[in-house]
Structure formats: C-alpha cells, structure tokens
C-alpha positions in Angstrom: -0.1 0.0 -0.3 1.0 3.6 -0.5 1.4 5.7 2.3 0.9 9.6 1.8 4.2 11.7 1.8 3.1 15.8 2.4 5.4 17.9 -0.2 5.4 21.6 0.4 4.8 22.3 -3.1 1.7 20.0 -3.1 -0.1 21.8 0.1 1.1 25.5 -1.8 -0.8 24.3 -5.2 -4.2 23.4 -3.6 -4.0 26.6 -1.0 -3.2 28.9 -4.1 -5.9 27.4 -6.3 -8.5 27.5 -3.9 -7.7 31.2 -3.5 -8.4 32.0 -6.6 -11.2 34.2 -7.9 -13.5 32.6 -10.3 -14.1 34.0 -13.8 -17.0 36.2 -13.5 -17.3 37.1 -17.6 -15.3 39.7 -19.6 -11.7 40.4 -19.4 -9.7 38.0 -21.2 -12.0 35.0 -21.1 -12.1 32.9 -24.0 -14.2 29.8 -23.2 -13.0 26.2 -23.6 -9.5 25.9 -24.5 -9.0 22.3 -25.5 -4.8 22.5 -26.3 -4.5 24.2 -23.1 -6.1 21.9 -21.0 -4.2 18.9 -22.6 -1.1 20.9 -21.7 -2.4 21.3 -18.2 -3.4 17.2 -18.1 0.4 16.7 -19.0 2.0 19.1 -16.5 -0.2 17.4 -13.9 1.0 13.9 -14.9 4.5 14.9 -14.2 4.2 16.4 -11.1 2.2 13.5 -9.7 4.6 11.1 -10.7 7.3 13.3 -8.9 5.0 13.3 -5.8 4.8 9.3 -6.0 8.3 8.8 -6.9 9.5 10.5 -3.4 7.0 8.5 -1.8 7.8 5.1 -3.2 11.9 6.2 -2.5 10.6 6.5 1.0 9.4 3.0 1.2 12.4 1.6 -0.5 9.9 0.7 -3.7 11.0 3.4 -5.8 14.7 3.7 -7.3 14.5 7.2 -8.7 14.1 10.6 -7.9 15.1 13.4 -10.0 12.1 15.0 -11.1 10.9 17.4 -13.4 8.7 19.6 -11.1 8.9 23.2 -11.9 9.9 22.0 -15.6 6.5 21.0 -16.4 6.6 23.9 -19.3 8.5 21.5 -21.6 4.9 19.9 -22.0 4.4 23.5 -24.5 7.8 21.7 -26.7 6.4 18.6 -26.9 3.3 20.1 -28.4 5.5 22.2 -31.0 7.2 19.0 -31.9 5.8 15.8 -34.1 5.9 12.1 -32.2 8.4 11.5 -35.7 11.0 13.9 -34.7 13.6 12.4 -32.7 14.1 13.6 -29.0 17.2 13.5 -26.7 16.0 14.4 -23.4 16.8 16.4 -20.2 16.2 14.2 -17.5 13.4 16.9 -16.0 11.1 16.2 -19.3 8.3 14.4 -17.5 5.6 16.7 -18.8 7.3 16.4 -22.3 7.2 12.6 -22.3 3.3 12.8 -21.7 2.4 15.4 -23.9 4.3 13.5 -26.8 2.5 10.1 -25.9 -0.9 11.9 -26.2 0.2 12.3 -29.9 0.5 8.5 -30.0 -2.6 6.7 -29.9 -2.2 3.4 -27.8 0.4 4.9 -25.1 0.2 4.9 -21.6 2.7 7.0 -20.4 2.3 7.3 -16.7 2.3 3.6 -16.5 5.4 3.7 -18.5 7.0 5.9 -15.8 5.9 4.4 -13.0 7.2 1.2 -14.1 10.8 2.9 -14.4 10.8 4.2 -11.2 9.8 0.9 -9.6 12.8 -0.7 -11.6 10.3 -3.2 -13.2 11.2 -5.6 -15.9 8.3 -4.7 -18.3 9.4 -1.2 -18.4 9.0 -0.2 -22.0 12.5 1.0 -22.8 15.3 -0.2 -20.5 13.4 -3.1 -19.2 14.3 -2.2 -15.7 18.1 -1.7 -16.2 17.8 2.3 -15.6 15.1 5.1 -15.3 15.2 7.0 -18.3 12.9 8.7 -20.7 13.2 7.0 -24.0 10.3 5.2 -26.3 11.0 4.0 -29.8 7.6 4.4 -30.7 7.8 8.0 -29.6 11.2 8.5 -31.1 12.6 9.4 -27.7 15.8 8.3 -27.6 17.2 6.9 -24.0 20.2 8.7 -22.3 22.5 8.1 -19.7 22.7 11.0 -17.2 26.3 11.6 -17.8 26.3 15.6 -18.0 26.1 17.0 -21.6 27.2 13.7 -23.3 24.3 13.2 -25.4 24.8 16.6 -27.3 27.2 15.6 -30.2 25.3 12.3 -30.7 21.8 15.0 -31.5 24.7 16.7 -33.8 25.5 13.8 -35.6 22.0 12.5 -35.7 20.8 15.7 -37.5 23.8 15.6 -39.9 23.0 11.8 -40.3 19.2 12.5 -41.3 20.1 14.5 -43.8 22.7 12.4 -45.1 20.1 9.8 -45.6 18.3 12.1 -48.0 21.4 13.2 -50.0 22.1 9.7 -50.6 19.0 8.4 -51.1 19.3 5.8 -48.3 15.9 5.1 -45.8 16.0 6.7 -42.5 13.8 6.0 -39.3 12.5 9.4 -39.9 10.6 11.6 -42.0 12.6 13.8 -44.4 11.4 17.1 -42.8 12.0 16.1 -39.4 14.1 17.8 -36.8 16.1 16.8 -33.8 15.5 18.0 -30.5 18.0 17.9 -27.9 17.2 19.3 -24.3 19.9 20.0 -21.3 20.2 22.1 -18.4 21.6 25.3 -17.8 24.9 23.7 -15.5 25.0 21.3 -18.4 25.7 24.1 -20.8 28.9 25.3 -19.3 30.3 21.4 -19.8 32.9 21.1 -22.8 30.9 18.1 -24.3 27.9 20.7 -24.9 30.3 23.5 -25.7 32.1 21.4 -28.6 28.6 19.8 -29.9 27.1 23.7 -30.1 30.6 24.7 -31.9 30.4 21.8 -34.3 26.7 23.2 -35.2 27.6 26.5 -35.6 30.7 25.4 -38.0 28.0 23.3 -40.0 25.6 26.5 -40.1 28.4 28.4 -41.0 29.4 26.4 -43.9 25.6 26.4 -44.8 25.8 22.6 -44.4 21.9 21.1 -43.5 22.0 20.5 -39.7 17.9 20.6 -38.2 18.8 20.6 -34.4 16.8 22.2 -32.1 18.9 22.9 -28.5 16.8 23.5 -25.7 18.3 24.5 -22.3 16.0 24.4 -19.7 17.8 27.1 -17.3 16.3 26.9 -13.7 19.2 28.7 -12.1 21.0 26.1 -10.5 23.0 23.3 -10.5 22.2 20.6 -7.6 23.6 23.6 -5.5 25.7 25.9 -7.9 23.9 28.7 -8.7 24.0 29.7 -12.6 24.5 33.5 -12.9 21.4 35.7 -13.7 21.8 36.2 -17.6 24.9 34.1 -18.5 22.9 31.5 -20.6 21.5 34.2 -22.6 24.7 36.4 -22.6 26.9 33.0 -23.6 24.4 31.7 -26.2 22.2 34.8 -27.8 24.9 35.9 -30.0 26.9 32.8 -30.8 26.1 32.3 -34.4 23.1 30.5 -34.0 19.3 31.6 -34.3 18.3 32.2 -30.5 14.7 32.1 -29.2 13.9 32.5 -25.4 10.5 31.9 -23.1 9.4 32.3 -19.7 8.4 28.3 -19.5 6.5 28.8 -16.2 4.0 30.7 -18.5 2.3 28.9 -20.8 1.2 31.9 -23.0 5.0 32.9 -23.3 6.1 29.3 -24.4 3.8 27.7 -26.6 4.2 30.8 -29.3 7.6 30.8 -28.6 8.3 27.1 -29.1 6.1 26.7 -32.2 8.2 29.4 -33.7 11.6 27.7 -32.8 10.4 24.3 -33.8 8.9 25.9 -37.1 12.4 28.0 -37.9 14.5 24.7 -37.5 11.8 22.7 -40.0 11.9 25.0 -42.7 15.3 26.5 -42.5 17.1 22.9 -41.6 19.5 25.0 -39.4 20.8 24.6 -36.0 18.7 26.8 -33.1 19.1 27.3 -29.6 15.9 27.6 -27.4 16.7 29.2 -24.0 13.6 28.2 -21.7 13.5 29.9 -18.3 12.2 27.5 -15.5 12.4 26.9 -12.0 13.5 23.7 -9.8 10.9 22.6 -7.0 11.6 20.1 -4.8 15.4 20.1 -5.1 17.6 18.6 -7.3 16.8 14.7 -6.4 15.2 12.9 -3.5 18.6 12.6 -1.5 19.2 16.2 -2.0 19.0 18.6 1.3 18.0 21.5 -0.2 18.1 23.8 3.0 21.9 22.9 3.4 22.4 25.5 0.4 19.5 27.5 -0.2 17.6 29.7 2.6 13.7 28.9 3.3 12.9 32.6 1.6 14.4 31.4 -1.2 13.2 28.0 -1.3 9.5 29.5 -0.6 9.8 32.5 -3.4 10.2 29.8 -6.5 6.6 28.7 -5.1 5.1 31.8 -7.0 6.7 30.4 -10.2 5.2 27.0 -10.2 4.1 25.9 -13.5 1.1 24.2 -12.5 0.0 27.1 -10.2 0.4 29.7 -13.2 -1.4 27.3 -15.7 -4.4 26.9 -13.4 -4.9 30.7 -12.8 -4.6 31.3 -16.4 -7.8 28.5 -16.6 -9.5 30.1 -14.0 -9.0 33.8 -15.6 -10.1 32.4 -18.9 -13.3 30.9 -17.3 -12.0 27.3 -18.6 -12.2 26.1 -15.3 -13.2 27.1 -12.1 -11.0 26.6 -9.1 -13.1 23.5 -7.6 -12.4 22.3 -11.1 -8.8 22.3 -11.2 -8.3 21.0 -7.6 -10.7 18.0 -9.2 -8.8 17.5 -11.8 -5.4 17.7 -9.8 -6.9 15.2 -7.2 -8.2 12.8 -10.2 -4.7 12.8 -11.9 -2.9 11.9 -8.3 -5.2 9.1 -7.8 -4.6 7.8 -11.5 -0.7 8.4 -10.9 -1.0 6.3 -7.6 -3.0 3.5 -9.1 -0.3 3.1 -11.8 2.3 3.3 -9.2 0.5 0.6 -7.1 0.6 -1.8 -10.3 4.2 -1.1 -11.0 5.7 -1.8 -7.9 3.9 -5.3 -7.9 5.6 -6.2 -11.6 8.3 -8.6 -11.6 12.1 -7.0 -11.5 15.2 -8.5 -13.7 15.7 -11.8 -11.7 18.9 -12.8 -12.7 22.8 -11.8 -14.6 21.4 -13.3 -17.7 18.4 -11.1 -17.3 20.2 -8.0 -16.9 23.2 -8.9 -19.7 20.5 -10.1 -22.1 21.2 -6.7 -24.7 24.7 -7.0 -24.5 24.6 -10.5 -26.3 26.2 -11.2 -29.6 25.1 -13.9 -32.1 28.1 -15.3 -34.1 28.5 -13.4 -37.5 29.7 -14.9 -40.8 32.2 -12.0 -42.5 33.5 -12.9 -46.0 37.3 -12.5 -47.0 38.2 -10.2 -49.7 42.1 -11.0 -50.1 44.1 -7.8 -49.5 48.1 -7.1 -50.4 50.6 -5.3 -49.2 51.9 -3.6 -45.6 49.2 -3.2 -42.9 48.0 0.3 -44.4 47.5 -1.1 -47.6 45.3 -4.0 -46.2 43.0 -2.0 -44.0 42.9 0.8 -47.4 41.8 -2.0 -49.4 39.5 -3.6 -46.8 37.8 0.0 -46.3 37.4 0.2 -49.8 35.5 -3.3 -49.6 33.6 -2.1 -47.1 32.4 1.1 -48.4 31.8 -0.6 -52.3 29.5 -3.1 -50.6 27.9 -1.4 -48.0 25.9 1.9 -49.2 25.6 3.1 -45.9 29.3 3.1 -44.8 30.8 6.3 -43.6 34.5 6.8 -43.3 35.4 10.5 -41.4 37.8 11.7 -38.9 40.9 14.7 -39.1 42.5 14.3 -42.2 40.8 11.3 -43.8 39.3 13.4 -46.6 41.7 14.7 -49.6 44.9 14.1 -47.7 44.2 10.5 -47.0 45.2 10.3 -43.4 48.3 11.3 -41.4 49.8 7.7 -42.9 47.9 7.6 -45.8 45.6 4.6 -44.5 42.5 6.0 -46.3 44.1 7.5 -49.4 42.2 7.8 -52.4 38.8 7.3 -50.6 37.6 10.4 -51.0 38.1 10.8 -54.4 36.3 7.3 -55.2 33.8 7.4 -52.9 33.0 11.6 -52.8 32.7 13.6 -49.5 29.3 12.6 -48.6 30.6 9.5 -47.3 34.6 9.9 -46.9 34.6 13.5 -44.9 36.9 15.5 -42.6 35.4 16.7 -39.6 36.6 19.3 -36.8 39.5 18.8 -34.7 37.2 17.8 -31.6 37.2 13.6 -30.9 33.9 14.7 -28.8 32.2 15.6 -32.1 33.9 12.9 -34.5 32.4 10.0 -31.9 29.0 12.4 -31.6 28.4 12.0 -35.7 29.3 8.3 -35.3 26.5 8.1 -32.7 24.0 10.1 -34.5 24.3 8.8 -37.7 24.5 5.1 -36.6 20.9 5.9 -35.0 19.7 7.0 -38.7 21.0 3.4 -40.0 24.2 4.3 -41.4 27.4 2.3 -40.3 30.2 4.5 -39.2 33.8 4.3 -39.2 35.3 7.2 -37.5 39.3 7.7 -37.2 40.6 8.8 -33.9 44.1 10.1 -35.1 46.0 8.8 -32.0 45.1 6.8 -29.2 45.9 9.5 -26.8 43.5 11.5 -28.5 40.9 9.4 -27.4 40.8 9.6 -23.8 39.3 13.4 -23.5 36.2 12.0 -25.2 36.1 8.2 -23.9 32.5 8.8 -22.6 31.1 8.8 -26.0 32.3 5.1 -25.9 31.8 4.6 -22.6 28.8 6.4 -21.4 26.9 6.6 -24.9 27.9 4.1 -27.4 28.6 1.2 -24.9 25.0 1.9 -23.2 22.6 2.4 -26.0 21.9 -1.6 -26.5 21.8 -1.8 -22.4 19.5 0.9 -21.7 17.3 0.5 -24.5 16.8 -3.0 -24.0 18.5 -3.7 -27.5 15.5 -1.4 -29.1 18.2 1.3 -30.4 21.6 0.7 -31.7 24.3 2.5 -32.3 27.0 0.0 -34.9 30.3 1.6 -35.4 33.9 0.9 -35.9 35.9 3.5 -34.2 39.4 3.6 -35.9 42.4 4.2 -33.7 46.2 4.5 -34.9 48.3 3.9 -31.4 50.8 1.9 -29.8 54.4 2.5 -29.4 57.7 1.6 -31.3 56.6 4.8 -34.1 60.7 5.8 -34.8 61.5 9.3 -34.4 58.0 10.9 -33.6 56.2 12.1 -30.8 57.2 10.8 -27.6 54.2 9.4 -25.8 51.0 11.3 -27.4 52.3 9.7 -30.7 53.5 6.8 -29.1 50.6 5.9 -26.4 50.3 2.3 -25.1 47.6 2.2 -22.9 44.4 1.0 -23.3 43.0 0.0 -19.8 40.3 2.3 -20.1 38.8 0.8 -23.1 39.2 -2.8 -22.0 36.6 -3.1 -19.1 33.5 -1.4 -21.0 31.0 -4.2 -21.5 30.0 -5.1 -24.7 32.7 -3.4 -26.8 34.7 -5.2 -29.3 38.9 -4.3 -29.2 40.5 -5.6 -32.4 44.4 -5.1 -32.7 45.7 -6.7 -36.0 49.3 -7.2 -36.5 49.6 -7.4 -40.2 47.6 -6.6 -43.3 45.7 -10.0 -44.1 44.3 -10.1 -40.3 43.6 -6.2 -40.4 41.3 -7.1 -43.5 39.5 -9.7 -42.0 39.2 -8.2 -38.8 37.7 -5.2 -40.3 35.2 -7.6 -41.8 34.6 -9.2 -38.8 34.0 -5.6 -37.2 31.7 -4.6 -40.0 29.3 -8.0 -40.0 29.2 -7.8 -36.2 28.1 -4.2 -36.4 25.5 -4.6 -38.8 24.2 -8.2 -37.3 24.4 -7.3 -33.4 24.7 -3.3 -33.2 28.5 -3.8 -32.0 30.6 -1.0 -30.8 34.2 -2.2 -32.0 37.0 -0.4 -31.5 39.7 -1.0 -33.9 43.2 -0.2 -33.0 45.8 0.1 -35.4 49.6 -0.4 -34.4 51.4 2.9 -36.0 54.8 1.4 -36.1 53.7 -1.3 -38.2 51.8 0.4 -40.8 54.2 0.2 -43.5 56.4 -2.3 -42.4 57.4 -4.9 -44.9 60.1 -7.3 -43.6 60.1 -9.6 -40.7 63.5 -11.3 -40.1 65.9 -9.3 -42.6 65.7 -6.4 -44.8 64.2 -6.9 -47.8 62.3 -10.2 -47.5 59.1 -8.8 -47.5 58.0 -11.2 -44.7 55.5 -9.1 -43.4 53.5 -8.4 -46.3 49.9 -10.1 -46.8 50.4 -13.7 -47.5 47.1 -15.5 -46.6 43.7 -15.1 -47.2 42.2 -16.8 -43.9 39.0 -15.4 -42.2 39.3 -13.9 -38.2 36.1 -14.7 -36.3 35.5 -12.4 -33.3 37.4 -13.9 -30.3 39.5 -16.5 -32.3 43.4 -16.4 -32.4 46.0 -17.0 -34.8 48.8 -19.6 -34.2 52.6 -19.4 -35.5 54.3 -22.2 -35.3 53.7 -25.9 -33.8 56.6 -25.7 -31.5 55.9 -27.5 -27.9 58.3 -26.4 -25.5 56.9 -23.0 -24.9 53.7 -20.7 -26.1 54.5 -17.1 -26.5 51.2 -15.0 -26.0 51.4 -11.7 -27.7 49.6 -9.1 -30.1 50.2 -5.9 -32.1 54.1 -5.2 -32.3 54.7 -8.2 -30.0 54.0 -10.5 -32.7 56.9 -10.1 -35.0 59.3 -9.2 -32.3 58.0 -12.7 -30.6 58.1 -14.4 -34.2 62.0 -13.2 -34.4 62.7 -13.9 -30.6 61.2 -17.9 -31.8 63.7 -18.1 -34.4 66.6 -17.5 -32.3 65.2 -19.8 -29.5 64.9 -22.3 -32.2 68.5 -22.4 -33.1 69.1 -23.0 -29.1 66.9 -26.4 -29.5 63.8 -24.4 -28.1 60.5 -24.9 -30.1 58.2 -22.2 -29.9 54.7 -21.5 -31.0 53.4 -17.8 -30.7 49.8 -17.2 -30.3 48.4 -13.7 -31.5 45.6 -12.8 -29.5 44.0 -10.4 -32.4 41.3 -9.6 -30.2 41.3 -8.1 -26.4 37.9 -7.9 -25.9 36.6 -10.9 -26.3 39.7 -12.4 -25.7 40.1 -15.8 -27.6 40.1 -17.6 -24.5 39.4 -21.0 -25.7 42.5 -21.0 -28.0 44.7 -19.3 -25.4 43.6 -22.3 -22.7 44.4 -24.9 -25.6 47.7 -23.9 -26.7 48.9 -23.1 -23.4 47.8 -26.5 -22.0 49.7 -28.4 -24.9 53.0 -26.6 -23.9 52.5 -26.6 -20.2 54.9 -23.0 -20.4 53.3 -19.6 -21.3 55.1 -16.3 -21.9 53.1 -13.2 -22.1 54.5 -10.7 -24.1 52.5 -7.8 -23.4 53.7 -4.4 -24.9 50.9 -2.4 -23.1 52.1 -1.4 -19.0 52.4 -3.8 -16.6 49.7 -2.0 -14.4 46.2 -2.1 -16.2 47.6 -4.0 -19.6 46.6 -6.7 -21.2 48.8 -9.5 -19.4 46.7 -8.9 -16.6 43.5 -10.1 -18.5 45.2 -13.0 -20.3 46.5 -14.3 -16.7 43.2 -14.1 -14.9 41.7 -16.0 -18.5 44.0 -18.7 -17.8 43.9 -18.8 -14.1 40.1 -19.2 -14.1 40.6 -21.5 -17.0 42.2 -24.2 -14.8 45.7 -24.0 -16.2 48.1 -24.8 -13.7 51.4 -24.7 -16.0 54.4 -22.5 -15.7 53.5 -18.8 -16.4 55.4 -15.6 -16.5 54.8 -12.3 -18.2 57.4 -9.5 -19.8 55.7 -5.9 -20.3 56.4 -2.4 -20.6 57.2 0.0 -17.7 54.4 1.7 -15.8 55.5 5.0 -17.6 54.8 7.6 -20.4 56.4 7.0 -23.6 59.5 9.5 -23.8 60.9 11.1 -26.9 63.6 9.5 -29.1 65.9 6.6 -27.9 64.9 6.9 -24.3 61.6 5.1 -25.3 63.6 1.8 -25.6 64.3 2.0 -22.0 60.4 1.6 -20.8 59.0 -0.6 -23.6 58.9 -4.3 -23.9 62.1 -5.3 -26.2 63.1 -8.6 -28.3 65.9 -8.8 -25.8 63.8 -9.1 -22.6 61.2 -11.4 -24.5 64.2 -13.6 -25.3 65.7 -13.7 -21.5 61.9 -14.5 -20.0 61.7 -17.2 -22.5 64.6 -19.3 -21.8 64.2 -18.6 -18.2 60.9 -20.3 -18.3 62.2 -23.1 -20.5 65.2 -24.1 -18.3 63.7 -23.1 -14.8 
C-alpha cells in the first residue's frame, strides 16, 4: 500500500488554487481551450509522478527521484513538435514525455514512468535497467545521466538524417523531421556541450543542413551551484546560431515561442538554440537536502513560479475551469498516478545476471574475406574500400581522412572514389567525431570514424563508455549504434611524437561491457578483422574499437631487410574472439599481439637455433579474448610467456593471466611488459618499452627453470 508523503509544493498548489477568484465574464476569458487543457493534463501527470516517486523512494519501492517539478512547461515543446521528431531529452522532461505520448494512440505514459521508477522488468524502454525517458514508438532516444554527453550525438543524428536524404538511403524518420536536444543550464557549461554547439555552428557557417533544436532548460541552479543570472543568454544569444527565449513557467509565453523555434529549424534545416527559463522545485533529487545551501525564503519564493499554479491561474482567469474544477482534476490525476504506481511496484524485477545482461549478448556473425595485399596500412585501405563499396551506408570520417588520406595514408584515395558525402573531414574535436558516429548510426549508417592517435581518445572516452556502449543496454536492444572506431596507436614509432603519438595504454577501453577491441598485427588479419567488425556491427549493433599499430603500418620485412616477410600472405578469416597461431612448437607458448607478434617471431627463430621450439599465439582480439584458443595452446605446451607491449599495471597481460587461471591452467606462467611509464621522446623510449631481449631472456628462464 502507498502511504501519503506531504510535500510543501503539493500543499501550496491546493491553497493557492482555492484562493483564486473565479471568472466572472468579460476581460481575457475565452471559453474552453482544449490545447491548454491538454497541456495542463500533461503537467499534472508529471507532477504527480514526481510526488509518488518520492513516496516510493521513502518506502524502498522506488529507485529514481530526479523529478521534473518546475520544468512542466516543456509540455509546450512537445506540443510544438511531432512524434516523428527524434528527441534526446533532459532528465526533467516528464511533461514532455506525457504530452508527446498524447499524440500517439495506444500509449500509457504514466504507467511507463511508474514502471521505470519501480525498476520493473516490463518497463518499455530499458526493461528495468535504468530510469530513462525513452520510447521507440515515440522517437524518444534513451540517455544516460552523464552530463551533456548526448549533445554530440544530437548533432550527428541531425547530420545523419540529412546525409541519408542526400544519398537516397532510408531513414527511420521523415525527411522534414528535426532533432530536439534538451539539457540544463549547468550542463551548458560542460566542454561536451560547448563542443557540440560549436560543431553545429561550424556546419551552419558552411551552410550544411543540420536540423537540430538545442533546448536549454534553465532553472538557475546545478545541484547547489547557482548559474549567474543572465549567463545563458549572454553566452548563447549571439553565438552564431538562431536564438529563441521564453518563460516556460507561463504557457502564454512558451507555447508560441516553442512553435516558432521548431518551425524555424524545420523550415531552414539549420540549428537553433531555445532558452527556456524555468524553476526547480523539490531540490535536485530525492536525496538532495536543499536547505543545506538555500534559505527557506529562497525556496518558498520559487513557489510563485510553479508552472502548475500559473497554468491553473490562466485557466481560471479565462473561465475555462473554476478553482474547484482545477482541484478536482488535480486530485483525479493523483488517483490515476497512484493506481499506476501500485501496479508498477508489484511487477517482476530482473531476476538474474543473464536477464540483466541480455541486451549485451551477441550472435555469431559470418564475415566474407576479400584478399588484400601489401602492408598493414594498405590492407586496411583495401578493406575500407571493399566495405564502402559493398555497404552503401558505410561512412569514413575524422581529422585529415579526406583529401589528405590520413596522416599515414591509410584512407588515401577513398575520398576521391566515394565522394565527400561518405568520406569526409571533421572538426578537430574527438567528442564531435564520436558524436557524429553515434548519431549517424541511429539513422542506419555504419560509421567508421578515425581517432588520429590513441592518446587523443581519452578526452572523449565517455562518448564510447557512457553513450555508445550503453545504448543497447538502456534501450533493451531497441536502439543500437553500430560503429567501428579506428584508432592509430601503440608504441615503437620511430622519430616522432613521444607519448602523445606512441601511447600504449588501453586499460580504459578494456573494461567497457560489450565493446569489441580488435588489434591486428598484419595486413591480412587487419582486413579479415575489419570485415568481422563490420558484420558484428550490422548484425549485433556492436560497438567496435579497431586499434591499429602505427609502427607496423608500413612494415614490409620480418627477419631480414628485403625479405617482405610482413606483407599480406594468406586469405584466412578472423572470427570474433579467435586467435591466430604461428608455429607448432611444444616447448613454449608465447602470447602476444600487435607489435609483440613480429618481435616474438624473431625471438622464436633465435630460440629455435638453441633447440627450443615455441609457438606464437596472436590474441588479435583483446575483447573478447580468445580464451578457448589461449587455454588449448597453453595446456599443450605447459609453459606460457605473455609478451605485452602495454603497461604492467592495467595492461593486457593481467587479463590473459586471469583468463588462464580461471580456466584451470596450472602450468608455468610468466610475463614481460612495458614499464608503468609514459613514453618519452627518442631513444629513451627503449628503456621503458617491451624489447626482444626481454622476451628472449624470459623465454629462456621459463624453459630452463
């Protein structure tokens, strides 16, 4: 049974409405205004959802209480849009959600939201995994709570919709649809938001169509930190983007302005900024003690700006409802919401790890192998050429990948062959590059963005960790963002860069659930693995990170100068999580990847001269690790040496050791790694990186122990 938890704004609404003077005729009356009543109904639903969320939370039956109270004016925004306009919503968008659902028959937004609060397994978007505003039927794309992380995706989505039209490809949304992207005034200061807004302005400046409406819901405070009055207007009203502003606590202000802004974006196919002034009621969230940083006078002063009170006053002043009729509607909505909540808390929860992880599961994919020739860089180029030719929705983009063909020539010739609509340069901003991938993927493209160096991905990692990897999980696999993120990285590059061009740290990528990490060492593997990643992305909606060893891009020789031993030489496929084996020696298994493979092969040749026969296992896939192959070859030799070019702490060798021990391997085991150090410039790098001498010494010690 639900109890009754009294909230000051609940009591204030009733007292204020009771004191309103009924309409006596004349003045600004106007009879029944059905749209106004609809908006009020959506506002009431959102408010009572907030109230019941706090009640359920106090009883341990509810698990999310970041409410929308004070932001109910965003119902007018939903009314100004179409249910076929994709929406990425601020987390205070309860009234928007309800009002949009009103436009689609057969929906039950109050039950949707109650199920989310209760973390019920049949909640319609995340299946009880998170409380998010999302619904595929309503074109509402679920978001995480990471601050401003969805803005780059919104830019990419708008770009993708226009690109689909240009290329004559199907899109989930109509050709005249626009993207709406909501966020708070505190989020507007985040570098991710500023980067996305800059990318949008950059497109607008070049007259590239980009139909996105950014909506800043400005309540003047971020948790406890105040936004300086006038700051949002000062920062964005003259910043190269069409600017609209309205008081969202007053429907007479926000309804026409929201409609004007939406129509402007739809007509001009250009970005705009809609600044909605709001108020935050009941604090940041259920656990937030607002009195710790605001005085009682400050808190109660905001009650006068309560959008429900202002809408009720408007209805009464126009003679649409009497004060008693307003209160009847208010209490009827309370009853409706509480009935939905009572049902929601009784619904089953996710009951096992298997159920929780179901959206992250993958199926086996069949990937064709198209032979390539030449170096690693040439093999990747030829594979990208084949993917672009065979998949009309494939896109290749990033810094310098267009006419220049990439810093290392990997994408050379692709722009000329496939055109600037499919192979194009981006702004120098990794967040925007990955956001473009996230957005275009939702439209149906297969984005293949390039991050120029591994060290550069870290400032944008949340676009992979917080956005890309979570989409299937938080939408119960209803939304996917398939992509292949190409990253040039790892060490041993001669004569250039130091740490920022020779970064060997991938620990931050390895623990992201569901993300594939491919690290090829040679051209034929690179091509086969790219084909597998493309198939996994298209079939499973997989997010793939394709890490390309820079030092091997143009390597031709293996043992001796001129032997061409490292050029493409086979036509094998590379199934996901399947290792490649070199040799069949029974004395030792050397496990490595990337630069470590040619190094280990040279060491194996020297060991053979000493009567020690080793086999080399190329992991190729860092995630998922080829555990079955690893265990099979480890058990066959009984001795395993892991040659790991990443760091000793957080490096790949830790995962390999764990996989072997968890799998029951009990033979000899040793590892050699690079040091826990950044990569210095010049010859000094040799002191901290894994070397062939270190591999050979460890192998001899292991075999002779």
